[in-house]
C-alpha positions as CSV (number, residue, x, y, z in Angstrom):
1,M,-6.4,2.3,1.3
2,R,-4.1,0.6,3.6
3,G,-3.9,-2.7,1.7
4,T,-2.2,-3.6,-1.5
5,L,-3.1,-2.1,-4.9
6,D,-1.9,-3.8,-8.1
7,A,-3.0,-1.3,-10.8
8,A,-1.6,-3.2,-13.6
9,G,-2.2,-1.0,-16.7
10,A,-5.3,0.5,-15.4
11,T,-6.1,4.1,-14.3
12,V,-7.0,4.1,-10.6
13,V,-8.7,7.4,-9.1
14,I,-8.7,7.6,-5.4
15,Q,-11.5,9.8,-4.2
16,D,-11.1,11.2,-0.7
17,P,-12.2,14.6,0.7
18,D,-8.7,15.1,2.3
19,S,-5.5,13.3,1.6
20,A,-5.5,9.6,1.1
21,I,-3.4,7.1,3.2
22,V,-1.7,4.8,0.6
23,G,-0.4,1.2,1.4
24,N,1.7,-0.9,-1.0
25,V,1.1,0.2,-4.7
26,T,2.5,-1.7,-7.7
27,L,2.0,0.1,-11.2
28,A,2.7,-1.8,-14.5
29,G,2.1,1.1,-16.9
30,G,-1.0,2.3,-15.0
31,V,-1.9,5.8,-13.7
32,L,-2.6,6.5,-9.9
33,E,-4.7,9.6,-9.4
34,L,-4.4,11.0,-5.9
35,P,-7.0,13.3,-4.5
36,A,-6.6,17.1,-4.5
37,L,-4.9,17.2,-1.2
38,G,-2.6,14.3,-2.2
39,G,-1.7,10.9,-0.7
40,V,0.5,9.7,2.1
41,L,2.6,6.5,1.5
42,E,2.9,5.0,4.9
43,A,6.2,4.1,6.5
44,G,7.4,0.7,5.5
45,K,5.1,0.7,2.4
46,R,6.2,0.7,-1.2
47,L,5.3,2.3,-4.3
48,T,6.8,0.3,-7.2
49,G,6.9,-0.4,-10.9
50,H,6.4,2.0,-13.8
51,G,3.6,4.4,-14.7
52,T,2.2,7.7,-13.6
53,V,1.4,9.1,-10.3
54,R,-0.8,12.3,-10.4
55,G,-1.1,14.6,-7.4
56,P,1.1,15.5,-4.6
57,L,2.6,12.6,-2.4
58,L,4.0,12.7,1.2
59,N,6.5,9.8,1.2
60,H,7.3,7.9,4.4
61,G,7.9,4.7,2.6
62,Y,10.0,3.6,-0.4
63,I,9.5,4.6,-4.0
64,I,11.2,2.1,-6.4
65,G,10.9,2.3,-10.2
66,G,11.0,-1.1,-12.2
67,G,10.5,-2.8,-15.4
68,G,13.2,-0.7,-17.1
69,L,10.5,2.0,-17.5
70,P,10.1,5.2,-15.3
71,L,7.7,6.3,-12.7
72,V,6.6,9.6,-13.7
73,F,5.2,12.1,-11.2
74,H,2.9,14.9,-11.6
75,G,3.0,16.6,-8.4
76,M,5.3,17.3,-5.4
77,I,7.0,14.7,-3.5
78,T,7.8,15.4,0.0
79,G,8.5,13.4,3.2
80,L,11.3,11.5,5.0
81,G,10.8,8.2,3.1
82,Q,13.4,6.7,0.8
83,G,14.1,8.6,-2.4
84,V,13.1,7.3,-5.7
85,S,15.5,4.6,-7.1
């Protein structure tokens, strides 16, 4: 998924036999479920908003909370991207 995903308040389950490449993602109270081997947030891409991310995430981009509510992670975040702000 290299495009843009606006999950709004929905639950989005990404099914991939290995790790999923993630482009820009906007959560507004939704849930992003990554595959068992996790996801990769590409360089220059953003994960923004508030909601829940389930599964390990390799961050090469930017993770930015918003809406006065938290981004909650249920999985390890690793990588050289910008930290959670």
